[in-house]
N, C-alpha and C positions, 0 to 999 in steps of 0.2 A: 504493501499499499503506499503512495507516492504522500509524504507530509508536504501540505500546503504551508506556506510562509502567509500568513495574512497579510502581514505589510510589506510584501514585496515591491510595493508601486512606491512605496516611502523610501525606502532601500535604494530602488534604483535610482529616485530623485537625489539623495545626498551622492551617489558616483557619478551622475552625468550630468546633473544642472549645476554646472560649475561655475556660473555666474549669477546665483541666488543664493542670500543668505538666509539659513535654517537655523531652528531653535530645535533640537531635537532632545526630546524625552522620553527615557526608556528605563526600565530597572535594571539591577545587576544582573552581568550576565547575559545580556540581551544582543550583545554584539556593536554596542555603540564606539568601539574603539574600532575595530575592524571596519565599521563603514567611515570611521575617521582616516583612516591608513588607507582603505581604497580611495578615497576621495582625494588625497594626497598625492597620491600615488598617479592618478587621473589627470591631475593638474600640470605636473611633470609631462606625462606620455603627449597630452594633447596639445602642450605648448601654451596652455593658458595662463601658465606662470613658470618660474624656476625657483630651485631650490632657497636662494637667498632672498625671496620674497615671501617666502612661507613662514607664518608665525604659528605654532602650535603651543598652547598652554596648558599646564596640568596642576593639580592641586599638592602633588609631593614629586620629589626628585625620583624617589622610585619608580612612580608612572612615568614620569618624564624619559628617565632609561629605558624602561620597557617599550616607550612608544616608540624612540631612535631606532632600536633594534627590531622592533616590525616593520618599520618603514622603510628600513635598508634591506630587510628580507624579502618584503615585497616588491621593491624595485627590481632586485637579483632575479625574482620570478620573472617578472614583466618582461625583462631581457630577453626571455627565452620563449615567451607567448606572444609577444607584441612585434614581431620583426618589423613592421611600417615605421613604428616609432623609436626602435632600438637606440637610433643617434641620440635622441632628446633623453630617454631613459638613462644611458651610459654617462652625458654631461652630468646628468642629477646624481647618480651614483658617484662620480670624480668629485662633485663638489659638495657631496651631503653634508662636509661639517659648516657648510655655510647657512645651511638652515636654523633658524632659532626655535629649540624646542627645550622648553624648561616650565620651572614654578611660575606663577603668575609674579611672586615677589622678585624672582631675579629677572623678570623680565622688565619690571619697573626699575629695578635696580641698574639695570642696562641701558634704560633709555635716559635716567637720572645721570650717570656717569658720562653718558654722550652730551647731554646738557645741562652742566651743573648751574653753568652762569644765569639762563632762562630759569633754570629750577631754585634759583636763588639761594645756592648750595656750597657750601665749601667744596673744590674740586677733589679732596682728598677725605671725603666723609666715608665712613664707616658703616657697617651693618652690626646691628645688635641681634643676636639670636635670642631665644627665650630665657634662657640661662644668666646670659650677660644683663638682658632687661630687666629681669627680676633683682638682680644684684645691684644694680642701678636706682632702682625705686626703691630696695631696702636702704641704699646709703643716703638717698635723698630724703626716706621716710625719716631717720634717724636723725641726721641734722634739722630738719624740719621742728621736731619734737624738742629738742635740746633749744633752739630758737625760742619756741613756743614758751616752754618753761621758764626761761630767762627773760621772757619781755612780755608773754600774754599768760601768764599762770590761771588766771580766771577763765579762759578759754576750754584749758583741758579739765578744770571742775568742773564747767559746764557739763562735760560730754559725759564726765564720770558720773554727775546727776541724772543724765539724762538715760544711765544702764549703760552706757557702752565703754568698753573697753578697750584698750590700746590693741589689742590683738583682732577684733572686730572692726576698729576702725582700718588697719592697714588693709584688710581683705576688700573692705568697702574702697579702697585705694584703688587694689589691683582690679576692681570691677570699672572703675574710673576711667583709668588708664587704657583699658581695652576699647573704651568707645569715645575717643576724642573728638569725634565730629556730632555728637549728641548734645544737644542744649538742655543740660539741667534744669529741673524746678527748684526754683529758691525764694520763690513767692511763701511768706508768712501763713499761717492758719493757725486759728483759733486752738487755743492749749485744751486739750480735752480733761475733764475730771474723772478720774480713774475710781475714787473713792465709793460712788453708789455700787458701780459692779464690783469692784472687790469686796464691798460689805455682802450683797446680796449674794456673791459665790461663798463667801464664809458662811452664811446662814444655811446654805445647803449643805456644806463639809459638815458643820456641826450637827444637823439633822442626821447624814450618813454615817456621821461615825457610830450614833448609837446601833447600827448595821453592822458593825466590824467586832468579832471577836475580841474580847480583853486578853484574852492568851493567844500568841500567834499560833497559826495552823501551823501542821508538820511540815508542808512545804513552802511555810512563810505565806507572809501578804503579798495579796499581787501587785501589780502596778499601780493600780489607782488607788489601794486602799494606803499604799507607801506615800502616794501626792497627798491623801486626805490628813494622813496622820503629821505628816510634815510639815504642810500648809498651818495646822492648829498649833504644832510646837512655835514655829515660826512666829505665830500671833502672840503667843502667850511671853515668847521671850522678849521681843521688839515691843516697847512699850510705845513707840511713837512712830510708827513705821513710817518711812519717806516714799516719794514717789519710786523709787529704785524698789525698795520692797514690796510694794504694790504689782509691780510689772513683772516682778521674777515670779510672785503667785501666778498672777493673771497668763504668763506666757507657760509655766510649767503645765495648763491644762489645755492648751493650745494644741488640742491633737484629737484623735480618736479615742473614745474611751471605750474599752473592753477589760471586763472583769470574769476573773474565776469565779462561776456561781458557788462552787462548793467550800470556797475559803470566807465567805461570808454566814452571819449567822442564819439566813433562809435564803434560796435561792430567789425565792420572791422580790425581796429586799433588794439582791444583786442587780436583778433584771430593773426594777424600779429606779436605783440611783442612778445606774448606766444609761438610763433613757433618761432622767432627769438632768444630770450633768451634760450628757451631748448635746441636749435642747438649749440648755444653757451656754454651753461654749459657742454653739451654732448663732444661737439668737442675740448674742450679747457680749462673750469676751471676744470672737474673731472681728466685729463691729468695731469694739471698743481698741483693740489693738491696732485695726488699719487706721482709727482716726490719731492714735498717738504716734503711729510711723510716719503719718503725713506731715504731723507736726514736728517731728523729729528731723525729718528727711533734709528739709532746706538748710537746718541749723549744721548736718553733718556736712552737706556740700560746701557750704561756706568754709568750714573746716579744713576739710579735705583740698579746696581748691589752692591753699597757700601750699599744700604739699604738694599737687600736682603741679602747680607753676615752679617750684625749686627743681622737681625732677626735668620738666623741660627746658630750663635755663642749663641743667648740667649736661642734656645732650646737646643743647644748641651749644655749648662751651667745649665741645670734647669731639663735636663733628659726627654724632652718632646717629642712626636711625632705625629706629625699630620695624617690625613689619608693618605695623599699620601708617607708620610716616611713609614707608615707602609707596603704599598705596595712594593715600591723601597727595601727597608730593607730586604722583605721576597724574594724578587726576587734575590738579590745580596746573600741573604745567601745561597739558593737553587743554585743557579751558583757555587758559590765557596767551598761548602761544602756539 
């Protein structure tokens, strides 16, 4: 039985309509690379273009190396199968090193090195790999924190009061660094009051406490019981809880509530309080935390902006470009020149 290729017409267009631009969308293993290589070979064989006029861009270096080997192999096969165009194919093989075949980042770096003046770059700029970029960001962060501690200690104190650790802030800076073209929101919003939601939660927890055995079950308290007991103990110890304290408790319940029924006084109690807590999480805790994060977000962005600016300054002073810089500088170059 003959296997029919249902998209044969589309595949033929890729191979033969060499003056038409196509967007090819298909799943893994469907033959996209095979079609691409076939199109490149036909461009050479028909004289539509020469190897030095072809640019083939991949996401990874490994894919680029594989594509180049397959292109050369198919050209060699075409030499034997297509005697009419043998001369053009032979010339393509002879000059195969002139094709540009690489990753999008290496392609951008190539363009920028050819036109550093137009791109407003140091002609000796260096590319930062992921590891080097991370180390530079860490260096900029440490220097920035030292400066803030010396000149604006109240800024660090504010982050602490908002429940943000230095480690979390650095992770946020890494995210900020990955999207330099994003215009981050810095508009202030009204500060939400955490106390009513916290108080309502604690009322439920004290009520649920009566359904938890006084003696720890043989296999231990389940995760929800542990959260309840910890929250109650914390409230008894902290006489005047701060917003950070309230936030810690609320965030600890921001999850799916799942209980182990046989570790409660009764299974009915376990199901009842699991449902009651889950309903409260969805109706009150999640919306409250969303409001709080919207309130905190612009403050974090403004704090991190100083660190990011210092990181950008270090890159500029040392003539370094990370992968995002390569893409954005090339886009700007092509737009303006």
